[in-house]
Every structure is written in C-alpha cells, then in structure tokens.
C-alpha positions as CSV (number, residue, x, y, z in Angstrom):
1,M,0.0,0.2,0.0
2,T,2.8,2.5,0.9
3,M,4.5,1.7,-2.5
4,A,1.3,2.3,-4.2
5,L,0.8,5.7,-2.5
6,L,4.4,6.8,-3.5
7,A,3.9,5.8,-7.0
8,I,0.7,7.8,-7.2
9,A,2.2,10.7,-5.4
10,S,5.2,10.6,-7.7
11,A,2.7,10.4,-10.7
12,I,0.8,13.5,-9.4
13,L,4.0,15.6,-8.9
14,G,5.2,14.6,-12.4
15,L,1.7,15.8,-13.7
16,L,1.9,19.0,-11.9
17,A,5.3,19.5,-13.3
18,I,4.3,19.1,-16.7
19,S,1.4,21.5,-16.2
20,G,3.6,24.0,-14.9
21,V,5.8,23.7,-18.1
22,F,2.6,24.3,-20.1
23,S,1.7,27.4,-18.0
24,A,5.2,28.9,-18.4
25,A,5.1,28.2,-22.1
26,E,1.9,29.8,-22.6
27,T,3.1,33.0,-20.8
28,A,6.5,33.0,-22.2
29,M,5.3,32.6,-25.9
30,T,2.8,35.3,-25.8
31,G,5.3,37.6,-24.0
32,A,8.5,37.0,-26.1
33,S,10.0,39.7,-28.1
34,R,9.0,39.1,-31.8
35,G,11.9,41.5,-32.9
36,R,14.5,39.6,-30.8
37,M,13.3,36.1,-31.7
38,H,13.5,37.1,-35.5
39,Q,17.0,38.5,-35.0
40,L,18.1,35.2,-33.2
41,E,16.5,33.1,-35.9
42,R,18.6,35.1,-38.5
43,D,21.7,34.3,-36.3
44,G,20.9,30.6,-36.7
45,D,19.1,29.8,-33.4
46,R,17.0,26.9,-33.8
47,A,15.1,27.5,-30.7
48,A,14.1,30.9,-31.7
49,E,13.1,29.6,-35.2
50,R,10.7,27.2,-33.3
51,V,9.3,30.2,-31.1
52,N,8.6,32.0,-34.2
53,R,6.9,29.2,-35.8
54,L,4.8,28.8,-32.7
55,I,3.9,32.4,-32.6
56,G,3.0,32.2,-36.3
57,Q,0.2,29.9,-35.4
58,R,-0.7,31.4,-32.1
59,E,-4.3,30.2,-31.9
60,R,-3.4,26.7,-32.3
61,M,-0.4,26.9,-29.8
62,I,-2.3,28.4,-27.1
63,G,-5.4,26.0,-27.6
64,S,-2.8,23.0,-27.5
65,V,-1.2,24.3,-24.2
66,L,-4.5,25.0,-22.5
67,L,-6.0,21.6,-23.5
68,G,-2.7,19.9,-22.1
69,N,-2.9,21.8,-18.9
70,S,-6.8,21.2,-18.5
71,V,-6.3,17.4,-19.0
72,I,-3.4,17.2,-16.7
73,N,-4.9,19.2,-13.9
74,I,-8.2,17.5,-14.1
75,L,-6.3,14.1,-14.1
76,S,-4.3,15.1,-11.0
77,S,-7.3,16.3,-9.1
78,A,-9.0,13.0,-9.8
79,L,-5.9,10.9,-8.7
80,V,-5.6,13.1,-5.5
81,T,-9.3,12.8,-4.7
82,E,-9.3,9.0,-5.4
83,V,-6.4,8.4,-2.9
84,L,-7.7,10.9,-0.1
85,T,-11.3,9.6,-0.2
86,K,-9.8,6.2,0.7
87,I,-7.8,7.3,3.5
88,F,-10.4,9.9,4.7
89,P,-13.8,8.3,4.0
90,G,-16.9,10.6,3.3
91,G,-16.8,14.3,2.4
92,L,-13.6,15.0,4.3
93,G,-11.4,13.4,1.7
94,V,-13.1,15.4,-1.0
95,A,-12.6,18.7,1.1
96,I,-8.9,17.9,1.8
97,A,-8.2,17.1,-2.0
98,T,-9.9,20.4,-3.1
99,V,-7.9,22.3,-0.8
100,L,-4.5,20.6,-1.5
101,M,-5.0,20.6,-5.2
102,T,-6.0,24.4,-5.1
103,L,-2.7,25.2,-3.3
104,L,-0.6,23.1,-5.5
105,V,-2.0,24.3,-8.7
106,L,-2.0,27.9,-7.7
107,V,1.7,27.9,-6.3
108,F,3.4,25.4,-8.3
109,V,1.4,25.3,-11.6
110,E,0.3,28.9,-12.1
111,V,1.9,31.6,-10.0
112,L,5.7,30.1,-9.9
113,P,6.2,29.2,-13.6
114,K,4.2,32.1,-14.9
115,T,6.4,34.6,-12.7
116,L,9.5,33.0,-14.2
117,A,8.1,33.3,-17.7
118,I,7.2,36.8,-17.2
119,A,10.8,37.7,-15.8
120,R,12.6,36.1,-18.6
121,P,10.0,35.6,-21.4
122,D,12.5,35.3,-24.4
123,D,14.9,32.5,-22.5
124,V,11.8,30.5,-21.1
125,A,10.1,30.7,-24.7
126,R,13.3,29.1,-26.3
127,A,13.9,26.7,-23.6
128,L,10.3,25.4,-23.8
129,S,9.9,25.7,-27.6
130,A,10.4,22.0,-28.4
131,P,8.0,20.6,-25.7
132,T,5.4,23.2,-26.6
133,E,5.9,22.3,-30.4
134,W,5.3,18.4,-29.4
135,A,2.2,19.4,-27.6
136,C,0.9,21.2,-30.6
137,W,1.6,18.1,-32.7
138,L,-0.1,15.8,-30.0
139,F,-3.1,18.1,-29.2
140,G,-3.3,19.7,-32.9
141,P,-6.3,17.6,-34.2
142,P,-8.6,18.1,-31.4
143,V,-7.6,21.8,-31.0
144,A,-8.7,22.4,-34.6
145,A,-12.0,21.0,-34.0
146,V,-12.6,23.2,-31.0
147,Q,-11.2,26.2,-33.1
148,A,-13.8,25.4,-36.0
149,L,-16.4,25.4,-33.3
150,V,-15.4,28.6,-31.6
151,R,-15.1,30.4,-34.9
152,G,-18.6,29.2,-36.1
153,T,-20.1,30.4,-32.9
154,L,-18.3,33.9,-33.0
155,K,-19.3,34.2,-36.7
156,V,-22.9,33.5,-35.7
157,L,-22.5,36.3,-33.1
158,G,-21.1,38.7,-35.7
159,V,-17.6,38.9,-34.3
160,R,-14.8,39.4,-36.8
161,L,-11.5,37.6,-36.3
162,E,-9.5,39.2,-39.0
163,P,-6.3,41.1,-37.8
164,S,-6.7,44.7,-38.3
165,G,-4.3,47.8,-38.3
166,G,-1.4,46.4,-40.7
167,S,1.3,48.8,-40.6
168,D,-0.3,51.5,-38.4
169,V,-0.4,48.9,-35.5
170,A,3.2,47.9,-36.1
171,H,4.1,51.6,-36.1
172,Q,2.1,52.1,-32.9
173,E,3.9,49.0,-31.2
174,I,7.2,50.5,-32.1
175,R,6.4,53.8,-30.9
176,G,4.9,52.4,-27.7
177,A,8.1,50.4,-27.1
178,V,10.3,53.3,-27.6
179,E,8.2,55.5,-25.3
180,Y,8.3,52.8,-22.7
181,H,12.0,52.3,-22.9
182,H,12.6,56.0,-22.8
183,H,10.6,56.4,-19.5
184,G,12.5,53.6,-18.1
185,G,15.7,55.3,-18.9
186,L,16.9,52.8,-21.6
187,V,16.5,55.1,-24.5
188,G,17.8,58.5,-24.5
189,S,15.9,61.7,-25.8
190,A,17.9,62.1,-28.8
191,D,17.4,58.4,-29.9
192,R,13.7,58.7,-29.0
193,R,13.3,61.7,-31.1
194,M,15.3,60.1,-34.0
195,L,13.2,56.9,-33.8
196,G,9.9,59.0,-33.6
197,G,11.0,61.0,-36.6
198,V,11.5,58.0,-38.9
199,L,7.9,56.9,-38.0
200,D,6.4,60.4,-38.5
201,L,7.5,60.4,-42.1
202,D,4.7,58.3,-43.0
203,E,2.3,60.7,-41.4
204,M,3.5,64.0,-42.8
205,N,3.5,66.0,-46.0
206,V,5.9,68.1,-47.7
207,S,4.0,71.1,-46.6
208,D,4.7,70.5,-43.0
209,V,8.6,70.8,-43.5
210,M,9.0,73.0,-46.5
211,A,10.4,76.5,-46.6
212,H,7.6,78.9,-47.2
213,R,7.6,80.9,-50.4
214,K,8.2,84.0,-48.2
215,A,11.4,82.4,-46.7
216,I,13.1,81.2,-50.0
217,S,15.8,83.1,-52.1
218,V,14.8,83.3,-55.6
219,L,16.8,85.0,-58.5
220,D,15.3,87.3,-61.4
221,A,16.5,85.8,-64.6
222,D,16.0,89.3,-66.3
223,L,18.9,90.7,-64.2
224,P,22.3,91.2,-65.7
225,P,24.5,88.2,-65.3
226,R,27.1,90.0,-63.2
227,E,24.3,91.0,-60.6
228,L,22.8,87.4,-60.9
229,V,26.3,85.9,-59.9
230,T,26.7,88.4,-57.1
231,Q,23.3,87.4,-55.5
232,A,24.1,83.8,-56.0
233,L,27.2,84.0,-54.1
234,E,25.6,86.1,-51.4
235,A,23.0,83.5,-50.8
236,P,23.7,80.7,-48.3
237,Y,22.3,78.2,-50.7
238,T,23.8,76.1,-53.5
239,R,20.6,75.7,-55.3
240,L,18.5,78.8,-56.1
241,P,15.2,79.0,-58.0
242,L,15.1,81.2,-61.2
243,Y,12.2,83.1,-62.1
244,K,11.1,85.2,-65.1
245,G,8.7,88.1,-64.8
246,D,6.5,87.0,-61.9
247,A,8.0,85.2,-58.9
248,D,5.7,82.2,-59.3
249,N,6.9,81.7,-62.8
250,I,10.0,79.5,-62.0
251,I,12.0,78.7,-65.1
252,G,14.8,76.8,-63.6
253,V,16.9,76.1,-60.6
254,L,20.7,77.5,-60.6
255,H,23.3,75.3,-59.1
256,A,26.4,76.9,-57.6
257,K,28.6,74.1,-59.1
258,D,26.8,74.5,-62.6
259,L,27.6,78.4,-62.4
260,L,31.1,77.8,-61.3
261,A,31.7,75.4,-64.3
262,A,30.2,77.9,-66.7
263,L,32.4,80.7,-65.4
264,A,35.5,78.6,-65.9
265,K,34.6,77.8,-69.5
266,S,33.4,81.4,-70.3
267,E,35.7,83.2,-72.7
268,G,33.9,86.4,-72.4
269,G,33.8,86.7,-68.7
270,I,30.8,86.9,-66.2
271,D,28.8,89.4,-68.6
272,A,28.8,86.9,-71.3
273,L,27.1,84.2,-69.2
274,D,23.6,83.0,-70.3
275,I,22.2,82.1,-66.8
276,P,18.9,80.5,-67.9
277,A,20.8,78.3,-70.0
278,I,22.7,77.2,-67.1
279,A,19.9,76.4,-64.8
280,R,18.3,73.0,-64.5
281,E,14.9,72.1,-65.1
282,P,12.6,72.6,-62.0
283,W,11.1,69.7,-60.3
284,F,7.5,70.6,-59.1
285,I,5.8,68.4,-56.5
286,P,2.1,68.7,-55.0
287,D,2.0,70.0,-51.4
288,T,0.3,66.9,-50.3
289,T,3.1,64.5,-51.1
290,N,3.9,62.2,-48.3
291,L,7.3,62.8,-46.8
292,K,8.2,59.0,-46.9
293,D,7.4,58.9,-50.5
294,Q,9.3,62.1,-51.2
295,L,12.4,60.8,-49.5
296,N,12.3,57.7,-51.7
297,A,11.8,59.9,-54.7
298,F,14.7,62.0,-53.8
299,L,16.9,58.9,-53.7
300,K,15.5,57.5,-56.8
301,R,16.1,60.7,-58.9
302,R,19.2,61.5,-57.3
303,N,17.8,65.1,-56.7
304,H,17.9,66.9,-53.4
305,F,15.6,69.9,-54.3
306,A,11.9,70.2,-55.2
307,L,9.5,73.1,-55.6
308,V,6.2,72.6,-53.8
309,V,2.9,73.9,-55.6
310,D,-0.8,73.7,-54.4
311,E,-3.7,72.3,-56.3
312,Y,-3.9,75.4,-58.5
313,G,-0.2,75.3,-59.3
314,A,0.9,78.3,-57.2
315,L,4.4,78.2,-55.7
316,Q,3.9,77.4,-52.0
317,G,7.8,76.8,-51.1
318,L,10.5,74.4,-51.6
319,V,11.6,71.2,-49.9
320,T,15.0,69.7,-49.9
321,L,16.5,66.1,-48.8
322,E,18.0,68.0,-46.0
323,D,14.7,69.2,-44.7
324,I,13.4,65.6,-44.5
325,L,16.5,64.4,-42.9
326,E,16.2,67.0,-40.3
327,E,12.8,65.5,-39.0
328,I,14.8,62.5,-38.0
329,V,18.2,63.7,-36.8
330,G,17.4,67.4,-36.0
331,E,18.7,70.6,-37.1
332,I,21.7,70.2,-39.7
333,D,23.8,73.3,-40.0
334,D,26.8,73.8,-41.9
335,E,29.6,76.6,-42.3
336,Y,27.2,78.6,-44.7
337,D,24.0,78.2,-42.7
338,R,22.8,81.3,-41.0
339,V,22.0,80.5,-37.4
340,A,18.4,81.4,-36.8
341,G,17.7,83.1,-33.5
342,G,14.1,81.7,-33.5
343,L,14.0,80.5,-30.1
344,R,15.6,82.3,-26.9
345,R,15.1,80.8,-23.3
346,Q,14.4,83.1,-20.6
347,P,15.5,83.1,-17.1
348,D,12.0,82.5,-15.9
349,G,11.7,79.2,-17.8
350,S,9.7,80.7,-20.6
351,V,10.9,80.9,-24.3
352,L,10.9,83.8,-26.9
353,V,10.1,82.5,-30.2
354,D,9.5,83.8,-33.7
355,G,6.0,83.2,-35.0
356,S,7.7,81.3,-38.0
357,I,9.3,78.6,-35.9
358,A,8.0,75.1,-36.6
359,I,5.9,73.4,-33.7
360,R,7.9,70.4,-34.4
361,D,11.2,72.3,-33.8
362,L,9.9,74.0,-30.6
363,N,8.8,70.5,-29.3
364,R,12.2,69.1,-30.1
365,A,14.0,71.9,-28.3
366,M,12.0,72.0,-25.2
367,D,10.7,68.3,-25.1
368,W,7.2,69.6,-25.3
369,T,4.0,67.9,-26.9
370,L,2.3,70.8,-28.6
371,P,0.1,69.6,-31.3
372,D,1.1,70.2,-34.9
373,E,-1.8,68.6,-36.8
374,D,-3.7,71.7,-37.5
375,A,-0.8,74.3,-37.8
376,V,2.8,74.0,-39.0
377,T,4.2,77.1,-37.0
378,V,3.7,78.6,-33.6
379,A,1.9,81.6,-35.0
380,G,-0.4,79.4,-37.0
381,L,-1.3,77.2,-33.8
382,V,-2.2,80.5,-31.9
383,I,-4.3,81.9,-34.8
384,H,-5.9,78.5,-35.0
385,E,-6.9,78.3,-31.3
386,A,-7.8,81.8,-31.0
387,Q,-9.8,81.8,-34.2
388,T,-8.5,85.5,-34.8
389,I,-5.3,87.4,-35.4
390,P,-4.3,88.6,-31.9
391,D,-3.0,92.0,-31.1
392,P,0.5,92.6,-29.5
393,G,0.0,92.1,-25.5
394,Q,-2.8,89.6,-25.9
395,T,-2.3,86.3,-23.9
396,F,-4.0,82.9,-24.4
397,I,-3.7,79.4,-22.7
398,F,-3.7,76.5,-24.9
399,H,-2.7,73.0,-24.4
400,G,-1.2,73.7,-20.9
401,H,0.9,76.5,-22.1
402,R,0.7,80.4,-21.8
403,F,1.0,82.2,-25.2
404,Q,1.8,85.9,-25.1
405,V,1.8,87.8,-28.4
406,L,4.7,90.3,-28.4
407,R,4.9,91.6,-31.8
408,R,2.8,91.7,-35.0
409,Q,3.6,92.9,-38.5
410,R,0.4,93.5,-40.3
411,N,-1.5,90.2,-40.3
412,Q,1.6,88.2,-39.3
413,I,2.7,87.4,-35.7
414,T,6.3,87.8,-35.6
415,Q,7.2,87.1,-31.9
416,L,5.6,85.3,-28.9
417,R,6.6,84.4,-25.4
418,V,5.6,80.8,-24.5
419,S,5.6,79.4,-21.0
420,Q,6.5,76.2,-19.6
421,P,3.6,73.8,-19.2
422,I,1.6,75.4,-16.3
423,A,1.4,72.5,-14.2
424,E,5.3,72.8,-13.8
425,E,5.3,76.3,-13.0
426,G,6.6,77.0,-9.5
C-alpha cells in the first residue's frame, strides 16, 4: 500500500510539473519579443526559429497548451481525490483534496512558472519551444475541431477575427516600445526623437517641413549676369530657383557648381554668361506629397531639391532632402547656414520664439508635446486656437501653455512668449 501511494504521489507531482511547464510556455510564448526572436533566428538559433513558428500559429499553440494543461490538472485532481477519499472516508477526503490541489496548482502550476516566464520571457520561450511544439503536434487535431466550433459560434454572433491595423499597428507598437524604454531610462531623448521622426515620415506631408515661399531666395532671370552671380554668391544656398517676370513663374534652378563650371569655361567673362541656359529644369511636386514617398523620390531621382505647388499650381515653397533628414536627426547646420535666432530661453523658464518657428522644432528643443496637426508654425497654432489674429499684448492659454503675443507685423505674428507647461510652474 505504501509503495502504491508513493507511486501515485510521484505521478501526481510529475503531472503537476508538466502542467507548470505548459503554464510557463503559454506566458512566455505570448510575452516573447518578436523582434529579438527574428534576429536570433537570422543568427541561426534553432530554438528562436521554433518560437517564431509557434507564434505564427498562435491560436493553435495556445489551444494546445490550454488543452494539455486542463487534461493534466483534471487528471491530477482525480487521482488525489481518489487516494484521499480512501484514507478519509466521506466528504472529508473530497474537501482535503480540493484544498490541497488548489494550493498545489495555484503555487506550483500557475504563480511560480508564470512569474518566471514573465521575468525572462525570451529565455523561457526558447527553452520550452521543443515541448510546446510536441504538444501542438499531439493536441493539434482536437484543438482544430475546437477552433472550428469557436469560429463558427463567433461568426453567428457577428464577431470578426481578421487582424486589423497592418502597418499602423506595427508603427504604434514600435512607438509604444520606444516611449516605454525612454521612460525607463533605456532610450535617450535624442534616440527617442530620431526613432519617432522615422515613424512620423509616413504621417507628414512636404507642406509640413517645406520652406515657405516668403522665406526662400529666388533670382530674377532678367537681371544682368554679373548681378545674378553676385546674388548667388551672397545667398547661403547652393541651389536657387530662377524666375522670369513673376516670382511664381519658376523657369529653372541654378546650381552653384554649374555656375562655377560655366564661369570657368566662359571666354567672355561674367557678362557673357547665359544664366537661364545654365539652370536645371525645375521639379514641381504637390504640397500633399507624403514625406516618406518624397524621400524615396529624392533617392530615386538623385535630386535633393523640389519646388512645392498647391492644387492650383501656385508656388508654396520648396523642400530639400536636408529638410526631410532634419525631421529624423534634428537641425543640420553647415558653415554657410545662418544660425536662426528663432528660440531664446528666458530666466523664468519661458521661451521667446519667432512666430515662424515650426511647432515640431519647438517641441524638439523643449521636449514639449504641442500639437502640430492643424498648424505648422507656432503663430499658426495661436491663430488656429484663438480663431482670430491677436494683437500685441494679448495672452492665451492653450494645451497647458501660456502664449503671449509680443510683436505683430500687419497680419503676421512675428514674436511670442511661450511658458513652460503651467502644471510645472513654481
């Protein structure tokens, strides 16, 4: 009798151990990092390959693990009840078996293995990938029948099971992971902005980053060649739009290198140059062009400069490859760039900003989260929220910040004072 009890006890403990493995596998497989598993698989890790295969058939995997777990737990409970009812006749044996199995299952089958799987999901998933795959092979047929029954029931109830979201869900997952690790101190602010900038390219148009027509330098093709060369040399840019008659009538783009080559070849000097003939054909793009698409177009055409027009063909501004890259890496300045004084921090924590500064640039500089969906510039945000063109001295509170209009030129807000988030003010 003693040997029989020991054998049954050993069988019960073995079953509970297998059930604990199933519980750990379920938690680890659902919590494992897909990105790390794919990278390990590419490095030749066979266990990671099995994990990816199991995650790819997640519904079958979870169904097999749950079925195996249920069968083992029920069998264990039945054996314990059978033994204890013989030792303790009547309802006492059933009560003891219930309490004992509840404690054993809770501690050693659920809490302990799942805690370990939560703490090290990638390692546990790789370690248990082989037995989990065997379980899927063993319980696959009955699980498939159960899945068919469940899907049929949900279909009758009008519940759709097709995955949704596509790339949008993937972007949100990546963005959420970056934010999570940033708050945990594992991703720096610069890296966070850079990764966020890459994801934002798909959500922004060239109109969000272009230089407005009022801020671009253009050359009048009707001017004498010498004066055109002088203006080209004084400009801080290597590519300059060339217009004829009306500033909207862009006939070409003058590249400093082309101008230099023409000067070297000209036998009659500067005055003999035909500047319009040197200029390259302009590239016009609509202002609704997606930034990601435009970046690919720049790379494909090997062109770094495009003129932006609206739906009526009117010139709105220009965009360069550098403008798009700056959305990822931040401001890029070279020795010829004029340092813009668009943002000046004040001792009280507020900042003086030019109205034309982009909201995204202000957010990057101050680590703020002002919305840029309805306006590109800070002045545009104030006008949008105020629903009027404010006068100097007027103050508004939007999105947790205080905006004070300091200067206005005609209908254009030229300078504002923006406070730190009000909740952070002393």
